C-alpha positions as CSV (number, residue, x, y, z in Angstrom):
1,X,0.1,0.0,0.0
2,X,1.1,3.6,-0.7
3,X,1.7,5.4,2.6
4,X,-1.3,7.4,3.4
5,X,-2.4,10.0,6.1
6,X,-4.6,8.6,8.9
7,X,-3.9,4.7,8.3
8,X,-6.6,4.1,10.9
9,X,-9.3,5.6,8.7
10,X,-10.6,8.8,6.9
11,X,-10.6,12.4,7.5
12,X,-13.9,14.4,6.8
13,X,-14.4,17.5,5.0
14,X,-14.5,20.5,7.4
15,X,-16.8,22.5,5.2
16,X,-18.4,22.5,1.8
17,X,-16.5,22.6,-1.4
18,X,-17.3,22.1,-5.0
19,X,-16.7,19.0,-7.2
20,X,-13.1,19.4,-7.3
21,X,-12.3,21.0,-3.8
22,X,-12.2,19.5,-0.5
23,X,-12.1,21.8,2.6
24,X,-10.0,20.5,5.5
25,X,-9.9,21.5,8.9
26,X,-7.0,23.5,10.7
27,X,-4.3,20.9,11.6
28,X,-5.8,18.0,9.6
29,X,-3.1,17.8,7.1
30,X,0.6,18.3,8.0
31,X,3.0,20.1,5.6
32,X,4.0,18.1,2.7
33,X,7.4,18.7,1.2
34,X,6.7,17.4,-2.3
35,X,3.2,17.3,-3.6
36,X,4.2,16.2,-7.2
37,X,2.9,12.5,-6.6
38,X,0.3,13.3,-3.9
39,X,-2.9,11.3,-4.5
40,X,-6.4,11.8,-3.0
41,X,-9.1,9.1,-2.3
42,X,-12.5,10.7,-1.5
43,X,-16.2,10.4,-1.4
44,X,-18.3,13.3,-2.6
45,X,-21.7,14.3,-1.2
46,X,-21.2,14.4,2.4
47,X,-22.9,11.4,3.9
48,X,-24.3,10.5,0.4
49,X,-21.3,8.6,-0.5
50,X,-22.2,6.2,-3.2
51,X,-19.3,7.1,-5.6
52,X,-15.7,7.5,-4.9
53,X,-12.9,9.6,-6.5
54,X,-10.1,7.1,-6.6
55,X,-6.4,7.8,-6.1
56,X,-6.1,10.8,-8.3
57,X,-3.7,13.6,-8.2
58,X,-4.2,16.5,-5.6
59,X,-2.7,19.7,-4.5
60,X,-2.9,21.3,-1.1
61,X,-3.3,24.9,-0.5
62,X,-2.6,25.6,3.1
63,X,-3.6,29.2,2.8
64,X,-7.2,28.4,1.9
65,X,-7.3,24.9,3.7
66,X,-8.3,23.2,0.6
67,X,-7.3,20.2,-1.5
68,X,-7.9,20.4,-5.3
69,X,-8.4,17.2,-7.2
70,X,-7.1,16.6,-10.7
71,X,-10.6,15.8,-11.9
72,X,-14.3,16.4,-10.9
73,X,-16.1,13.8,-8.7
74,X,-18.6,11.4,-10.4
75,X,-21.6,13.2,-11.6
76,X,-20.0,16.4,-10.4
77,X,-21.4,16.0,-6.9
78,X,-19.8,18.6,-4.5
79,X,-17.6,17.6,-1.6
80,X,-19.9,18.7,1.1
81,X,-19.1,19.0,4.8
82,X,-18.6,15.4,6.2
83,X,-17.3,14.0,2.8
84,X,-14.7,11.3,3.7
85,X,-11.2,11.3,2.2
86,X,-7.6,10.5,2.8
87,X,-4.4,11.4,1.1
88,X,-1.5,9.1,0.1
89,X,1.8,8.9,-1.6
90,X,4.0,11.3,0.3
91,X,7.2,10.7,2.1
92,X,5.8,12.1,5.3
93,X,3.1,9.3,5.2
94,X,5.6,6.4,5.5
95,X,4.7,5.4,9.1
96,X,3.5,1.9,8.9
97,X,5.1,-1.4,7.8
98,X,4.3,-2.4,4.3
99,X,3.8,1.2,3.1
100,X,5.6,2.7,0.0
101,X,6.1,6.1,-1.6
102,X,7.0,6.6,-5.2
103,X,8.9,9.6,-6.4
104,X,8.5,10.3,-10.1
105,X,11.1,13.2,-10.1
106,X,13.6,10.8,-8.4
107,X,12.5,7.6,-10.1
108,X,12.8,6.2,-6.7
109,X,10.7,3.8,-4.6
110,X,10.7,4.1,-0.9
111,X,9.4,1.2,1.1
112,X,9.1,0.7,5.0
113,X,9.5,-3.1,5.4
114,X,7.9,-5.4,7.9
115,X,11.3,-7.0,8.7
116,X,14.5,-5.0,7.8
117,X,16.7,-7.9,8.6
118,X,14.9,-10.3,6.3
119,X,13.9,-8.5,3.3
120,X,12.4,-10.6,0.5
121,X,12.4,-9.6,-3.2
122,X,10.3,-6.5,-4.1
123,X,8.4,-6.8,-7.3
124,X,7.1,-3.7,-9.0
125,X,4.3,-4.6,-11.5
126,X,4.4,-3.4,-15.1
127,X,1.4,-4.8,-16.8
128,X,-2.3,-4.0,-15.9
129,X,-3.6,-7.0,-18.0
130,X,-2.9,-10.6,-18.2
131,X,-5.0,-12.1,-20.9
132,X,-7.3,-10.4,-23.4
133,X,-9.5,-12.4,-25.7
134,X,-10.8,-9.8,-28.2
135,X,-12.8,-10.2,-31.4
136,X,-14.4,-7.6,-33.6
137,X,-16.4,-8.2,-36.7
138,X,-16.4,-11.9,-36.0
139,X,-16.4,-13.0,-32.3
140,X,-13.6,-15.0,-31.0
141,X,-14.7,-18.3,-29.9
142,X,-14.0,-21.6,-28.0
143,X,-11.2,-20.4,-25.8
144,X,-10.6,-22.0,-22.5
145,X,-8.4,-20.5,-19.6
146,X,-7.8,-23.0,-16.7
147,X,-5.9,-23.4,-13.5
148,X,-3.7,-20.5,-13.9
149,X,-2.5,-18.2,-11.0
150,X,-2.5,-14.5,-11.6
151,X,-1.0,-12.1,-9.1
152,X,0.6,-8.7,-8.8
153,X,-0.8,-6.7,-11.7
154,X,-1.0,-3.0,-11.7
155,X,-3.8,-0.6,-11.9
156,X,-4.9,2.3,-14.0
157,X,-6.8,3.9,-11.0
158,X,-9.9,4.4,-13.3
159,X,-11.2,1.0,-12.8
160,X,-10.7,0.1,-16.4
161,X,-7.8,-2.2,-15.8
162,X,-8.7,-5.9,-15.6
163,X,-6.7,-9.2,-15.1
164,X,-8.7,-11.3,-17.7
165,X,-11.0,-9.9,-20.2
166,X,-13.1,-11.0,-23.2
167,X,-14.5,-8.6,-25.6
168,X,-16.8,-9.6,-28.6
169,X,-16.4,-13.4,-27.8
170,X,-18.6,-16.5,-27.6
171,X,-18.1,-19.8,-25.6
172,X,-15.2,-18.6,-23.5
173,X,-14.4,-20.6,-20.4
174,X,-12.5,-19.4,-17.3
175,X,-12.1,-22.3,-14.9
176,X,-10.2,-22.8,-11.6
177,X,-8.0,-19.8,-11.8
178,X,-6.6,-17.7,-8.9
179,X,-6.5,-14.0,-9.2
180,X,-5.0,-12.1,-6.2
181,X,-3.1,-8.8,-5.4
182,X,-4.1,-7.2,-8.7
183,X,-4.8,-3.5,-9.0
184,X,-7.7,-3.5,-11.3
185,X,-10.9,-5.8,-12.0
186,X,-10.6,-9.6,-11.8
187,X,-12.6,-11.0,-14.8
188,X,-14.5,-8.7,-17.4
189,X,-16.9,-9.9,-20.1
190,X,-18.0,-7.4,-22.7
191,X,-20.3,-8.4,-25.5
192,X,-19.6,-11.9,-24.7
193,X,-22.1,-14.8,-24.9
194,X,-22.5,-18.5,-23.9
195,X,-19.6,-18.4,-21.8
196,X,-18.6,-19.7,-18.2
197,X,-16.6,-18.2,-15.3
198,X,-16.5,-21.1,-12.7
199,X,-14.5,-22.2,-9.7
200,X,-12.2,-19.3,-9.5
201,X,-10.9,-17.7,-6.3
202,X,-10.6,-13.7,-6.6
203,X,-9.2,-11.8,-3.7
204,X,-7.4,-8.7,-2.8
205,X,-8.2,-6.7,-6.1
206,X,-8.2,-3.0,-6.7
207,X,-11.6,-3.1,-8.3
208,X,-14.6,-5.4,-8.7
209,X,-14.3,-9.2,-9.2
210,X,-16.5,-10.1,-12.1
211,X,-18.4,-7.9,-14.5
212,X,-20.5,-8.7,-17.5
213,X,-21.7,-6.0,-19.7
214,X,-23.2,-5.0,-22.9
215,X,-24.3,-1.6,-24.3
216,X,-28.0,-0.4,-24.4
217,X,-28.3,-0.4,-28.2
218,X,-26.4,-3.7,-29.1
219,X,-27.9,-7.0,-29.9
220,X,-28.1,-8.3,-26.5
221,X,-27.7,-12.1,-26.0
222,X,-25.8,-12.9,-22.7
223,X,-26.5,-16.5,-21.7
224,X,-23.4,-16.7,-19.5
225,X,-22.9,-18.7,-16.3
226,X,-20.9,-17.5,-13.2
227,X,-20.8,-20.3,-10.7
228,X,-18.9,-21.5,-7.7
229,X,-16.5,-18.6,-7.6
230,X,-14.9,-17.5,-4.2
231,X,-14.6,-13.8,-3.9
232,X,-13.2,-11.9,-1.0
233,X,-11.7,-8.6,-0.2
234,X,-12.2,-6.6,-3.4
235,X,-12.4,-2.9,-4.5
236,X,-9.3,-1.9,-2.5
237,X,-8.6,1.0,-4.9
238,X,-12.1,1.6,-6.4
239,X,-14.5,2.0,-3.4
240,X,-17.9,1.8,-5.4
241,X,-16.8,-1.6,-6.7
242,X,-19.4,-4.5,-6.3
243,X,-18.5,-8.3,-6.3
244,X,-20.4,-9.4,-9.4
245,X,-22.1,-7.1,-11.8
246,X,-24.5,-7.8,-14.6
247,X,-24.7,-4.5,-16.7
248,X,-27.2,-4.4,-19.5
249,X,-26.9,-8.1,-20.2
250,X,-29.6,-10.8,-20.2
251,X,-30.3,-14.4,-19.5
252,X,-27.2,-14.9,-17.3
253,X,-27.0,-17.3,-14.3
254,X,-25.1,-16.3,-11.1
255,X,-25.1,-19.1,-8.7
256,X,-23.3,-20.9,-5.9
257,X,-20.8,-18.0,-5.4
258,X,-19.4,-17.0,-2.1
259,X,-18.9,-13.2,-1.9
260,X,-17.8,-11.3,1.1
261,X,-16.0,-8.0,2.2
262,X,-16.9,-5.9,-0.6
263,X,-17.2,-2.0,-0.6
264,X,-20.5,-1.9,-2.3
265,X,-23.1,-4.5,-3.4
266,X,-22.1,-8.3,-3.3
267,X,-24.3,-8.8,-6.7
268,X,-25.7,-6.0,-8.8
269,X,-27.9,-6.0,-11.8
270,X,-28.2,-2.6,-13.8
271,X,-29.5,-1.3,-17.0
272,X,-29.5,2.0,-18.9
273,X,-31.3,4.9,-17.1
274,X,-35.0,4.6,-16.8
275,X,-35.2,2.2,-19.7
276,X,-38.7,1.1,-19.1
277,X,-40.4,4.4,-18.1
278,X,-38.9,6.3,-21.0
279,X,-40.3,3.8,-23.6
280,X,-43.8,3.6,-22.2
281,X,-46.3,5.4,-24.5
282,X,-43.7,5.8,-27.3
283,X,-43.9,4.1,-30.7
284,X,-41.1,1.6,-31.8
285,X,-41.5,0.0,-35.1
286,X,-45.2,0.9,-35.5
287,X,-45.9,-0.5,-31.9
288,X,-47.3,1.6,-29.1
289,X,-45.3,0.6,-26.1
290,X,-47.1,-0.5,-22.9
291,X,-46.0,-2.4,-19.8
292,X,-47.2,-5.6,-21.4
293,X,-45.3,-5.5,-24.5
294,X,-42.2,-3.4,-23.6
295,X,-39.8,-6.4,-22.6
296,X,-38.3,-7.1,-26.0
297,X,-37.0,-3.6,-26.1
298,X,-35.2,-3.8,-22.7
299,X,-31.9,-5.2,-21.6
300,X,-31.0,-6.9,-18.3
301,X,-34.0,-9.3,-18.7
302,X,-34.2,-12.9,-17.3
303,X,-31.1,-13.0,-15.2
304,X,-30.9,-15.7,-12.2
305,X,-29.1,-14.8,-9.0
306,X,-29.4,-17.9,-7.0
307,X,-27.9,-20.1,-4.2
308,X,-25.2,-17.5,-3.4
309,X,-23.7,-16.9,0.1
310,X,-23.2,-13.2,0.5
311,X,-21.9,-11.3,3.5
312,X,-20.0,-8.2,4.7
313,X,-21.1,-6.1,1.8
314,X,-21.6,-2.2,1.6
315,X,-18.3,-1.6,3.6
316,X,-17.5,1.8,2.0
317,X,-20.6,3.2,0.5
318,X,-24.3,4.0,1.4
319,X,-27.7,3.9,-0.5
320,X,-27.5,0.3,-1.4
321,X,-27.7,-3.3,-0.4
322,X,-26.2,-6.7,-0.4
323,X,-28.1,-7.5,-3.7
324,X,-28.9,-4.4,-5.6
325,X,-30.8,-3.7,-8.8
326,X,-31.4,-0.5,-10.8
327,X,-33.1,0.0,-14.1
328,X,-33.2,-3.5,-14.7
329,X,-35.2,-5.3,-17.3
330,X,-38.1,-7.8,-16.8
331,X,-38.3,-11.3,-15.2
332,X,-35.0,-11.3,-13.2
333,X,-35.1,-14.0,-10.6
334,X,-33.4,-13.6,-7.0
335,X,-33.8,-16.8,-5.1
336,X,-32.3,-19.2,-2.5
337,X,-29.6,-16.8,-1.4
338,X,-28.0,-16.6,2.0
339,X,-27.6,-13.0,3.0
340,X,-26.0,-12.4,6.3
341,X,-23.6,-10.3,8.5
342,X,-23.6,-7.1,7.0
343,X,-23.9,-3.7,8.7
344,X,-24.5,0.0,8.1
345,X,-21.1,1.3,9.4
346,X,-21.8,5.0,8.6
347,X,-24.5,7.1,7.0
348,X,-27.4,4.7,5.9
349,X,-28.0,1.4,3.8
350,X,-31.0,-0.5,2.8
351,X,-30.2,-4.0,4.0
352,X,-30.5,-7.3,2.1
353,X,-32.2,-6.7,-1.2
354,X,-32.9,-3.4,-2.9
355,X,-34.9,-3.0,-6.1
356,X,-34.1,0.5,-7.0
357,X,-35.9,2.8,-9.7
358,X,-37.4,1.4,-12.8
359,X,-37.1,-2.3,-11.7
360,X,-40.2,-4.4,-12.6
361,X,-41.5,-8.0,-12.5
362,X,-38.6,-9.2,-10.5
363,X,-39.3,-12.5,-8.4
364,X,-37.4,-12.4,-5.0
365,X,-38.1,-15.8,-3.3
366,X,-36.7,-18.4,-0.9
367,X,-34.1,-16.0,0.4
368,X,-32.6,-16.2,4.0
369,X,-31.5,-13.0,5.4
370,X,-30.1,-12.7,8.9
371,X,-28.0,-10.6,11.2
372,X,-28.0,-7.2,9.1
373,X,-27.6,-4.4,11.5
374,X,-26.8,-0.8,12.3
375,X,-23.2,-0.3,13.4
376,X,-22.3,3.4,13.4
377,X,-24.8,4.2,10.7
378,X,-28.4,3.3,10.1
379,X,-29.8,0.2,8.7
380,X,-33.0,1.8,7.3
381,X,-34.8,-1.3,6.0
382,X,-34.1,-4.9,5.0
383,X,-36.1,-5.0,1.7
384,X,-36.6,-1.9,-0.3
385,X,-39.0,-2.2,-3.3
386,X,-39.6,0.2,-6.2
387,X,-41.1,-0.4,-9.7
388,X,-44.2,-2.3,-10.6
389,X,-45.3,-6.0,-10.2
390,X,-42.5,-7.4,-8.1
391,X,-42.9,-10.6,-6.2
392,X,-41.6,-11.3,-2.7
393,X,-42.5,-14.8,-1.5
394,X,-41.2,-17.4,0.9
395,X,-38.4,-15.3,2.2
396,X,-37.1,-15.8,5.8
397,X,-35.8,-12.7,7.6
398,X,-34.4,-13.1,11.1
399,X,-32.6,-11.2,13.8
400,X,-32.0,-7.9,11.9
401,X,-31.9,-4.3,13.4
402,X,-33.6,-1.5,11.3
403,X,-34.3,2.1,11.9
404,X,-37.5,2.2,9.8
405,X,-39.7,-0.6,8.6
406,X,-38.5,-4.0,7.8
407,X,-40.1,-3.8,4.3
408,X,-40.1,-0.5,2.5
409,X,-42.4,0.3,-0.6
410,X,-40.9,3.6,-1.7
411,X,-41.4,6.2,-4.3
412,X,-38.8,6.6,-7.4
413,X,-37.3,9.4,-9.2
414,X,-38.8,10.2,-12.5
415,X,-39.7,6.7,-13.3
416,X,-43.5,6.7,-12.5
417,X,-45.6,5.1,-9.6
418,X,-44.5,2.3,-7.4
419,X,-46.9,-0.6,-6.6
420,X,-48.6,-3.8,-7.2
421,X,-46.2,-5.7,-5.2
422,X,-47.1,-9.3,-4.4
423,X,-45.8,-10.1,-0.8
424,X,-46.8,-13.4,0.7
425,X,-45.7,-16.4,2.6
426,X,-42.7,-14.4,4.2
427,X,-41.4,-14.9,7.7
428,X,-40.2,-11.7,9.6
429,X,-38.7,-12.9,13.0
430,X,-37.3,-10.7,15.8
431,X,-36.4,-7.7,13.6
432,X,-38.1,-5.0,15.7
433,X,-39.4,-1.5,14.8
434,X,-42.1,-1.5,12.1
435,X,-43.5,-4.1,9.7
436,X,-43.8,-1.7,6.7
437,X,-42.4,1.8,5.7
438,X,-44.1,3.9,3.2
439,X,-43.5,7.5,1.9
440,X,-47.2,7.7,1.1
441,X,-50.0,5.4,0.8
442,X,-53.6,5.7,-0.5
443,X,-56.7,3.5,0.4
444,X,-58.2,3.8,-3.0
445,X,-55.7,5.4,-5.4
446,X,-57.2,6.8,-8.7
447,X,-54.3,5.5,-10.6
448,X,-54.1,1.6,-10.2
449,X,-50.3,1.7,-10.5
450,X,-50.3,3.5,-7.1
451,X,-51.8,0.6,-5.4
452,X,-48.9,-0.5,-3.2
453,X,-49.8,-4.2,-2.7
454,X,-51.5,-6.5,-5.3
455,X,-51.5,-9.0,-2.5
456,X,-50.2,-9.0,1.0
457,X,-51.1,-12.0,3.0
458,X,-50.0,-15.5,4.4
459,X,-47.0,-14.0,6.2
460,X,-45.8,-14.6,9.7
461,X,-44.6,-11.9,11.8
462,X,-42.9,-12.2,15.3
463,X,-41.5,-9.6,17.5
464,X,-40.5,-9.9,21.0
465,X,-42.0,-6.5,22.0
466,X,-45.3,-7.3,20.0
467,X,-44.5,-4.1,17.8
468,X,-46.7,-4.6,14.6
469,X,-47.3,-1.2,13.4
470,X,-46.9,0.4,9.9
471,X,-44.9,3.7,9.3
472,X,-46.1,6.3,6.8
473,X,-43.7,9.4,6.2
474,X,-43.9,12.7,4.8
475,X,-40.2,12.7,4.2
476,X,-37.1,10.7,5.3
477,X,-37.2,12.2,8.9
478,X,-40.9,13.4,9.3
479,X,-43.4,10.8,10.5
480,X,-46.9,11.3,9.0
481,X,-48.6,8.5,10.9
482,X,-48.3,5.1,12.6
483,X,-50.9,2.6,11.9
484,X,-51.3,-0.4,14.2
485,X,-52.2,-3.8,13.2
486,X,-55.9,-3.5,13.5
487,X,-55.9,-0.3,11.4
488,X,-53.6,-1.8,8.8
489,X,-56.1,-4.8,8.3
490,X,-59.2,-2.8,8.6
491,X,-58.1,0.2,6.4
492,X,-56.2,-1.7,3.8
493,X,-57.5,-5.2,4.0
494,X,-53.9,-6.6,3.9
495,X,-52.4,-9.3,6.1
496,X,-55.8,-10.6,7.1
497,X,-54.5,-14.1,6.8
498,X,-51.1,-13.4,8.1
499,X,-50.0,-15.0,11.5
500,X,-48.5,-13.0,14.4
501,X,-46.8,-15.7,16.3
502,X,-43.4,-17.2,17.1
503,X,-42.5,-19.5,14.1
504,X,-41.5,-23.0,15.1
505,X,-37.9,-23.0,14.1
506,X,-35.8,-26.2,15.1
507,X,-33.6,-24.2,17.3
508,X,-33.5,-20.3,16.7
509,X,-31.2,-19.7,19.7
510,X,-28.5,-21.9,17.9
511,X,-29.2,-20.5,14.5
512,X,-31.0,-23.5,13.3
513,X,-33.9,-22.0,11.3
514,X,-35.3,-25.2,9.9
515,X,-39.1,-25.1,10.0
516,X,-41.0,-27.6,12.1
517,X,-43.5,-29.6,10.1
518,X,-46.5,-28.9,12.4
519,X,-46.0,-25.2,12.9
520,X,-47.7,-22.0,11.6
521,X,-45.3,-21.9,8.7
522,X,-46.3,-25.2,7.4
523,X,-50.1,-24.2,7.8
524,X,-49.4,-21.2,5.6
525,X,-47.6,-23.1,3.0
526,X,-44.1,-21.5,3.8
527,X,-41.2,-23.8,2.9
528,X,-37.9,-24.0,4.8
529,X,-34.5,-23.1,3.1
530,X,-31.5,-25.3,3.0
531,X,-28.5,-23.0,3.8
532,X,-26.1,-25.8,3.1
533,X,-27.0,-25.4,-0.7
534,X,-25.9,-21.8,-0.8
535,X,-22.4,-20.7,-1.8
536,X,-19.5,-22.5,-3.4
537,X,-20.8,-26.1,-3.9
538,X,-18.7,-29.1,-3.0
539,X,-18.6,-30.3,-6.5
């Protein structure tokens, strides 16, 4: 690691700056003798720290108490008061073993060793990429990469470097490789179809582990398999990195992966901005587009995310979740995942599964979510739902702590109404606070798309304090009303057949959440979930 100021964490901006200026407090930054190679790593937006500005050049003005960055932050977001940052690559910062400083003017590398008496060889990486399989007018096909160990590749600091990549390719296989201590991404597929990434171990990377992507306007095929990969401790240079990302690509399967210690989502699915909403009512090829016929004109459809073991996510960013989707297409399936042991360590996060703006007709079923908590920040919800016609069925949520409601049906920005959620046969056990959380809710909305639930019934709720109310807010901080269980049922007609009893787990105290055959869950038709089937499989 390059030597950095505050090895124990971040500094915070003392006041508001612009998208290229951080204001620091008096005494926060010591005098730097040579700023030629100084770098800054910073989050813009104050507490709203989704995107990072990663390891770019910086100049300090001690007269104005400002750090000027070499380029603007993502989306030109200002460095507001409270924005986190640190500085690195100055000789003054070499105070911890394993840190280094490179002086470009001297062409000299300074290094503080762990053991001066037993110095091992020091390797300076020259390459940013190991293998690139690239076609153009005709895809490259039938290439297999198997059983190779890749280590010590450099980074571009923009997130664009990758250890292995395939572009415009078909039937590529990457099996049983090890990727570690590489500065960029692990494996990247672009415009690549019918391929497999399986059995790889990816850890200690500068950016994300695996990314599959297409562009919005390309012929979108996909149909790739990402399975049985072990991913840990990634995004060390690029703090808005996720473990596995499907971007504008369809019909992929992501299954039996183990992902932990990631700065953003463990798994993400995304498409181009507001792709569904902006097409509704328009005419394409002589067809007036509706919600019923829009799917062929979308990307990021029909992906399957299942049987994954996901933990310790969202370590560096906020406004996300362990599994996160945004402007995804239709009929994606998120099922049988084990989501556990993640915390909101600062600011706020949205827990286990977050269907963000313009995400529609997604099936979220048979997931087990446990031990998500606030830890310095606020875990606002466990499930956050936007879009239309999403299904949540047979999910089990246990022993989580939330500031707002366990399940939040939210509004969305410029993408139309949110509603028609099917929410049935779920177990919410010992999660406290409110059952549901809404920005607004109407008993009989004029627009059918504003009906929050198409169906909400057959669930089991158990709270040790018998707290079964519903939160409706005018804003993020202002409560409009609290509705108790009786009012919830009589006013809206939801959860009439739900049960508010302690579910019969085999041994909840010992974290054995198998469902007993004669309990309330069985009576409501709720099935148990085999956690042993999640994550990297024995085979």
